[in-house]
C-alpha positions in Angstrom: 71.2 69.4 109.9 74.9 69.3 108.9 77.7 69.0 111.3 79.7 71.7 109.5 79.2 74.2 106.7 82.5 75.6 105.3 82.0 79.1 103.7 84.9 79.7 101.4 86.8 77.5 98.9 90.2 79.0 98.9 93.3 77.3 100.3 91.9 77.5 103.9 88.4 76.5 103.1 89.4 73.5 100.9 92.0 72.4 103.5 89.4 72.5 106.3 86.9 70.6 104.1 89.5 67.9 103.4 90.3 67.3 107.1 86.6 67.5 108.0 85.5 64.9 105.4 88.3 62.5 106.4 87.3 62.9 110.0 83.7 61.8 109.2 81.9 65.0 109.6 78.7 65.6 107.6 79.5 68.8 105.8 78.9 71.1 102.8 81.4 73.4 101.2 80.4 76.7 99.6 82.3 79.0 97.3 83.9 79.1 93.9 87.2 77.2 94.3 90.3 79.4 94.3 88.2 82.4 93.2 90.4 85.2 94.3 93.5 83.5 92.9 91.7 83.1 89.6 89.9 86.4 89.4 91.8 89.0 91.5 95.4 88.6 90.4 96.8 89.7 87.0 98.3 87.2 84.7 102.0 87.1 85.0 102.2 87.2 88.8 104.1 84.7 90.8 103.6 83.2 94.2 105.9 84.9 96.7 106.0 81.9 99.1 108.4 79.0 98.4 106.7 76.0 96.6 107.3 73.7 99.5 105.5 76.2 101.8 102.5 76.6 99.5 100.7 73.3 100.0 97.0 73.0 100.7 96.4 70.4 103.4 94.8 67.0 103.4 95.3 64.7 106.4 97.6 62.2 104.5 99.6 64.9 102.8 99.0 63.2 99.5 97.7 66.1 97.4 100.5 68.6 97.8 101.9 71.0 95.3 104.9 68.9 94.5 102.6 66.0 93.5 100.6 68.3 91.3 103.7 69.6 89.6 105.0 66.1 89.0 101.8 65.1 87.4 101.7 68.2 85.2 105.4 68.1 84.2 106.1 71.4 86.1 109.0 72.3 88.3 108.5 72.9 92.0 111.9 73.8 93.3 113.3 75.8 96.2 113.9 79.5 95.2 112.0 79.1 92.0 108.7 81.0 92.1 105.5 79.4 91.0 103.2 81.3 88.6 99.9 82.3 90.2 98.0 80.6 87.4 99.7 77.3 88.2 98.9 77.6 91.9 95.3 78.3 91.1 95.2 75.2 88.9 96.8 73.2 91.7 94.0 74.4 94.0 91.3 73.2 91.6 93.2 69.8 91.3 93.2 69.6 95.1 89.5 70.3 95.2 88.8 67.5 92.7 90.8 64.9 94.6 90.7 65.8 98.3 87.4 67.5 99.0 83.7 66.6 98.6 81.9 68.3 95.8 82.0 72.1 96.3 78.7 74.0 96.0 79.8 77.1 94.0 76.9 79.3 95.2 77.7 82.4 97.2 76.6 82.4 100.9 74.8 85.7 101.5 73.7 85.4 105.2 74.7 83.4 108.3 72.5 83.7 111.4 72.6 81.8 114.7 69.8 80.2 116.7 69.4 77.9 119.7 70.2 74.7 117.7 73.0 76.1 115.5 73.2 78.2 112.4 71.2 79.0 109.3 73.1 79.6 106.2 71.4 81.3 103.2 72.7 81.0 99.6 72.4 83.6 96.8 69.3 81.9 95.4 67.5 81.9 98.8 68.1 78.3 99.9 68.5 77.9 103.7 70.6 75.2 105.2 71.1 74.3 108.8 74.3 73.3 110.6 75.6 72.8 114.1 78.8 74.6 113.3 80.1 77.0 110.6 83.7 77.7 109.5 84.2 81.0 107.8 87.2 80.9 105.4 86.3 83.9 103.3 89.9 84.9 102.4 90.9 88.5 102.0 88.4 90.1 99.6 85.9 91.3 102.3 88.7 93.2 103.9 90.0 95.4 101.1 91.7 98.5 102.5 92.0 101.8 100.5 93.6 105.0 102.0 91.0 107.4 103.3 92.1 110.1 100.8 91.1 107.9 97.9 87.8 106.6 99.2 84.7 107.8 97.4 86.4 108.4 94.1 85.0 106.7 91.0 86.3 103.2 90.2 87.3 104.5 86.8 89.9 106.6 88.7 90.8 104.5 91.7 90.9 100.7 92.2 92.5 98.3 94.6 95.2 95.9 93.3 92.9 93.0 94.0 90.3 94.3 91.6 92.3 93.3 88.5 92.6 90.0 86.8 94.6 91.7 84.0 96.1 95.1 83.4 95.5 95.4 79.7 93.2 98.4 80.2 96.2 100.5 81.3 98.4 100.0 78.2 99.8 103.4 77.2 98.3 105.2 80.2 99.8 106.9 83.2 99.2 104.9 86.5 100.3 105.6 90.1 100.6 102.5 92.3 100.4 103.1 96.0 102.2 100.8 98.5 105.6 99.4 99.1 104.8 95.7 99.3 104.9 92.8 96.8 101.5 93.5 95.4 102.5 97.1 94.6 105.9 96.3 93.2 104.9 93.3 91.1 101.9 95.2 89.7 104.2 98.1 88.8 106.6 95.7 87.1 103.8 94.2 85.0 102.5 97.6 84.1 105.9 98.9 83.0 106.5 95.7 80.9 103.3 96.3 78.9 104.2 99.9 78.1 102.4 101.8 80.9 104.0 104.8 82.4 104.0 103.9 86.1 105.3 105.2 89.4 105.2 103.7 92.9 104.4 106.0 95.8 105.1 104.5 99.3 105.0 105.9 102.8 108.2 104.2 103.9 111.5 106.1 103.5 112.9 103.3 101.4 111.7 100.2 99.7 112.6 96.8 101.2 113.6 93.8 99.1 113.8 90.3 100.4 117.1 88.5 99.8 117.6 85.4 97.7 116.8 82.5 100.1 119.8 80.4 101.2 120.3 77.1 99.5 118.1 74.2 100.7 121.2 72.0 101.1 123.8 73.8 103.3 126.2 73.2 106.2 124.4 72.3 109.4 125.8 75.3 111.3 124.1 77.6 108.8 120.8 75.8 109.2 121.1 76.1 113.0 121.9 79.8 112.8 119.1 80.6 110.4 116.6 77.7 109.8 114.3 77.5 106.8 110.7 78.0 107.5 107.4 78.5 105.7 107.7 82.3 106.1 111.4 82.6 105.3 114.7 81.9 107.0 115.5 82.8 110.6 114.3 81.7 114.0 111.6 84.4 114.4 110.1 83.4 111.1 110.4 79.7 112.1 108.4 80.5 115.3 105.7 82.4 113.5 105.5 79.7 110.8 105.8 76.5 112.7 104.4 77.3 116.2 101.2 79.3 115.8 99.7 77.5 118.8 102.5 78.8 121.0 102.2 82.3 119.4 98.6 82.5 120.6 99.9 82.1 124.2 101.8 85.4 124.0 100.4 88.4 125.7 97.8 90.2 123.5 99.8 93.4 123.2 102.8 91.4 122.0 100.7 89.5 119.5 99.2 92.7 118.2 102.6 94.3 117.8 104.0 91.3 115.9 100.9 90.9 113.7 101.3 94.6 112.7 105.0 94.7 112.2 106.4 91.3 111.3 107.0 90.5 107.7 106.2 94.1 106.7 105.9 95.4 103.1 108.7 94.1 101.0 109.3 93.0 97.4 110.6 89.6 96.4 114.2 89.3 95.2 113.1 88.2 91.8 111.0 91.3 91.0 113.7 93.9 92.0 115.4 94.1 88.6 112.1 94.5 86.9 111.3 97.6 89.0 114.5 99.5 89.6 115.3 101.5 86.5 111.9 100.7 84.9 109.5 102.3 87.4 109.6 105.8 88.9 110.0 105.3 92.7 108.7 107.8 95.2 109.3 106.4 98.7 108.6 108.6 101.8 105.4 110.0 100.3 101.8 109.7 101.3 98.6 110.9 99.6 97.1 113.8 101.6 94.3 114.6 99.2 93.0 113.4 95.9 90.6 114.9 93.5 89.2 114.2 90.0 90.5 116.5 87.2 90.2 116.4 83.5 91.8 113.2 82.3 92.3 111.6 85.7 93.3 112.6 89.2 95.4 115.2 91.0 97.3 113.8 94.0 98.6 116.1 96.7 101.3 114.2 98.6 103.3 115.0 101.7 106.7 113.6 102.6 108.0 112.6 105.9 109.6 116.0 106.3 106.4 117.7 105.5 107.3 118.7 101.9 104.3 119.0 99.6 104.1 117.8 96.1 101.4 117.6 93.5 101.2 115.1 90.6 98.6 114.2 88.1 97.9 110.7 86.9 95.2 108.9 84.9 94.6 106.1 87.4 95.6 105.1 90.9 95.9 101.4 92.0 95.9 101.1 95.7 98.1 98.1 96.6 97.4 98.9 100.3 96.5 95.5 101.6 93.6 94.3 103.7 92.2 95.1 107.2 90.4 92.1 108.7 87.6 93.5 110.9 84.4 91.8 112.0 82.4 94.8 110.9 83.3 94.1 107.3 81.8 90.6 107.4 78.5 91.6 105.9 77.4 88.0 105.4 77.0 87.7 109.2 73.7 88.9 110.6 74.0 92.0 112.7 72.8 90.0 115.7 75.5 87.4 115.2 78.2 90.1 114.6 77.1 91.8 117.8 77.8 88.7 119.9 81.4 88.4 118.7 84.2 89.3 121.1 86.9 91.3 119.2 90.5 92.2 119.6 91.6 95.8 119.6 92.2 95.7 115.9 88.6 94.7 115.2 89.3 91.1 114.3 87.5 88.3 116.1 88.9 86.9 119.2 89.3 83.1 118.7 90.2 80.3 121.1 92.8 77.7 120.8 90.9 75.8 118.0 89.8 78.9 116.1 86.3 79.0 117.7 84.9 82.5 118.2 82.9 83.7 121.2 79.8 82.5 119.3 79.7 78.8 120.1 80.1 76.8 116.9 81.3 79.7 114.7 84.9 79.2 113.6 87.2 81.5 111.7 90.2 80.8 109.4 92.8 82.7 107.4 93.8 86.4 107.5 91.1 87.2 110.0 92.9 85.1 112.7 96.4 86.6 112.2 96.2 88.7 115.3 95.5 85.6 117.3 97.7 83.0 115.7 100.4 85.1 114.0 101.7 86.1 110.6 101.4 82.5 109.2 97.7 83.1 108.9 98.4 85.6 106.2 99.9 83.0 103.9 98.9 79.6 102.4 101.3 77.9 104.8 99.0 78.6 107.7 96.3 76.4 106.2 97.9 73.1 107.4 97.9 74.1 111.1 94.5 75.7 110.8 92.7 72.8 109.1 93.8 70.2 111.6 93.3 72.4 114.6 89.9 73.8 113.6 88.5 70.3 112.8 89.5 69.1 116.2 87.7 72.1 117.6 84.6 71.2 115.7 84.7 67.7 117.2 85.0 69.3 120.6 81.9 71.4 119.9 79.9 68.4 118.5 81.2 66.0 121.1 80.5 63.0 118.9 80.4 62.2 115.2 77.1 60.6 114.0 77.6 57.1 112.5 77.2 56.8 108.8 77.6 60.6 108.1 80.9 60.4 106.2 81.0 62.3 102.9 82.8 60.5 100.0 86.0 62.2 98.8 87.2 61.6 95.2 90.5 59.9 95.3 90.3 59.5 99.1 89.1 56.8 101.5 85.8 55.2 100.8 82.7 55.7 102.8 83.2 52.4 104.6 86.7 53.0 105.8 87.3 54.3 109.3 88.3 58.0 109.5 91.6 59.1 110.9 91.3 59.4 114.7 90.9 62.9 116.1 92.0 63.5 119.6 89.4 65.3 121.8 
């Protein structure tokens, strides 16, 4: 019987595992490390977050992105984006140094019982744990507009379905969405010779400004402080005080989770899009149908004007919707016990524990409770430390001699860092 099973090996799962191992919990970690970063983002993409806001979290802060870049001879500098491939490699490096060995099998089922949880792997092995942390990332929550659902994957895909875009060379592609995924995908397509257009509901595209210099007069910092989610006091609050965010009234949290840090493109991709990509803001797909050679899209503008266009493929860069009913690895009985928020995401307490005792959630699925930081890597630091304290509260005590050795970390015989109850 394990103290904790961590399901997921992305930035949140690896960070939780690092904190849990250092705190002396008997744990196992499941998942292919950094899988979505390695498999679901095209080559040539960059991390939108600042390098200093993109650290995975270990208790000592030893295995951060800056340390990795220094070791590899790379540059991690404010206002200089990091390639996604480099960030994925950093995550693998973090896993080797700060986390117990990761079991790369996929977890297919989690059920609950009177003594804890049963976790079943893809090859049928059952393991038992007193608590489970689900850090499954974003892939279970892919969202595609209703007008495009049901069409063949040869015609419609989600932006997260592509590790490269080579198949679209010389073709005509329509990208739907006004955020970073849409705009950067469109830029990469245009740069490889694809005829591409971006169709977005908003009346105009939004572009983030170049961040202010790291070193600047004190009065500028006071007026608009740096934060892990960008400059400004609102972003600072969302980024650095998720525990206080959770205390806001639920309707306020829901509104902020829906509207804050809305769709926008990074400043460094703007010149790659404007003038190179056909932009159609203020349009939404009303109906879509397969035709010879691709699809026909019937669109409607904000003013109600209709337009029809034909394209060979649609890439829906339309984000993710974190709902409990999309967590197919949870048994129906366990899903049925979960209290949910109005948006369908799980209601979690101050330490990320759900209404099912011992079942914890991390990442995007907690954004409606803890704020926009949970949509970004930056939120992993707060989550990992807070969630592991919550596991301790649930377990009450840590069994002696149950520590898991961590490569490059403290030895089995060293005392773990204290965790306040």
